[in-house]
C-alpha positions in Angstrom: -25.8 4.4 88.7 -25.2 3.4 92.3 -28.5 1.5 92.3 -27.4 -0.5 89.2 -24.1 -1.5 91.0 -26.0 -2.5 94.1 -28.4 -4.7 92.0 -25.4 -6.2 90.2 -23.6 -7.0 93.4 -26.7 -8.6 94.9 -27.1 -10.7 91.8 -23.4 -11.7 91.9 -23.7 -12.6 95.6 -26.9 -14.7 95.0 -25.1 -16.5 92.1 -22.1 -17.3 94.4 -24.5 -18.7 97.0 -26.2 -20.9 94.5 -22.8 -22.2 93.3 -21.8 -23.0 96.8 -25.0 -25.0 97.2 -24.6 -26.9 93.9 -20.9 -27.7 93.9 -19.3 -30.4 91.7 -17.8 -33.5 93.2 -14.3 -32.2 92.5 -15.2 -28.9 94.3 -16.6 -30.7 97.3 -13.5 -33.0 97.6 -11.1 -30.1 97.3 -13.2 -27.9 99.8 -13.0 -30.8 102.3 -9.2 -30.2 102.5 -9.2 -26.4 102.2 -11.9 -25.5 104.6 -11.3 -24.6 108.3 -7.6 -23.8 107.6 -6.8 -27.5 107.1 -4.2 -26.9 104.4 -1.2 -25.4 106.0 -3.2 -23.0 108.2 -4.4 -20.9 105.2 -7.9 -19.5 105.3 -9.8 -20.2 102.1 -13.2 -19.1 100.8 -15.2 -20.6 98.0 -17.3 -19.2 95.2 -16.1 -15.6 95.9 -17.3 -12.7 93.7 -14.3 -10.8 92.2 -15.4 -8.1 89.8 -17.7 -9.6 87.2 -16.4 -13.2 88.0 -16.8 -15.7 90.8 -13.5 -17.4 91.9 -13.9 -21.0 92.7 -11.5 -20.9 95.7 -9.7 -17.8 97.1 -7.0 -17.4 99.7 -6.7 -13.6 100.2 -3.6 -13.9 102.6 -1.6 -15.8 99.9 -3.1 -13.8 97.1 -4.1 -17.0 95.3 -7.2 -18.1 93.4 -7.7 -21.8 92.5 -10.0 -22.5 89.6 -11.3 -26.0 88.8 -12.2 -26.7 85.2 -14.6 -29.3 83.9 -14.8 -30.6 80.3 -16.7 -27.5 79.1 -13.6 -25.4 79.6 -11.9 -27.0 76.7 -14.3 -25.0 74.4 -14.1 -21.7 76.3 -10.3 -20.9 76.5 -10.9 -17.3 75.5 -13.4 -16.8 78.3 -11.0 -18.4 80.8 -8.1 -16.2 79.6 -10.2 -13.1 80.2 -11.3 -14.4 83.6 -7.7 -15.2 84.6 -6.5 -11.7 83.4 -9.3 -10.0 85.5 -8.3 -12.0 88.6 -4.7 -11.1 88.1 -5.5 -7.4 87.7 -7.3 -7.7 91.0 -4.0 -8.8 92.5 -4.3 -12.6 92.6 -2.2 -15.4 91.1 -4.4 -18.0 89.5 -3.8 -21.7 89.2 -6.1 -24.1 87.4 -6.7 -27.8 87.7 -9.0 -30.1 85.8 -11.8 -31.7 87.8 -10.3 -35.1 86.9 -6.9 -34.0 88.5 -8.7 -33.4 91.9 -10.7 -36.6 91.7 -7.7 -38.8 90.7 -4.8 -37.0 92.6 -6.2 -34.7 95.3 -3.1 -35.0 97.4 -0.9 -33.9 94.5 -3.2 -31.0 93.8 -3.2 -29.9 97.5 0.6 -30.1 97.6 0.7 -27.8 94.5 -1.7 -25.4 96.1 0.3 -25.4 99.4 3.5 -24.7 97.5 1.8 -21.9 95.6 0.9 -20.4 99.0 4.5 -20.6 100.1 4.2 -23.6 102.4 2.6 -23.7 105.8 1.4 -20.3 107.0 4.0 -18.6 109.1 3.4 -19.2 112.8 0.8 -21.9 112.1 0.9 -24.8 114.6 -1.3 -27.7 113.5 -1.4 -29.1 117.1 -2.5 -25.8 118.6 -5.1 -25.4 115.8 -6.4 -28.9 116.5 -6.7 -28.6 120.2 -8.3 -25.2 119.9 -11.1 -26.8 117.8 -11.3 -30.0 119.7 -10.1 -29.4 123.3 -8.8 -32.3 125.3 -10.8 -33.3 128.3 -9.4 -32.3 131.7 -7.0 -34.8 133.3 -8.9 -37.7 134.9 -11.9 -37.4 132.6 -12.6 -39.4 129.5 
């Protein structure tokens, strides 16, 4: 039984990796804002296995999963409902956006996500974060 679970986990991990390599335009555009703690200092991961499903974007600290839906999701409402229920049982709140919402109003989507996280992460200082990543040259140089 343990070997079956190990094989299933490996398959799930490989599927998540493939999804990260083959993201949609909407996923790429949203990830550009979420990655590297760019949105309010919150750490996000993408294409994360959670039980039998793979969450599009997950912020563990905020307990939030963001799902992006393309046109095919209009025909699979029952599947999406099961998926959302499973993610909620795992302890996450789930918010969904259509791909077109991200492509046409990424700022509005990001504001909604940030509000769902509870605003900027407590203690997060965007200037400290920026200078840690891109240190200023010593005085007299540059």
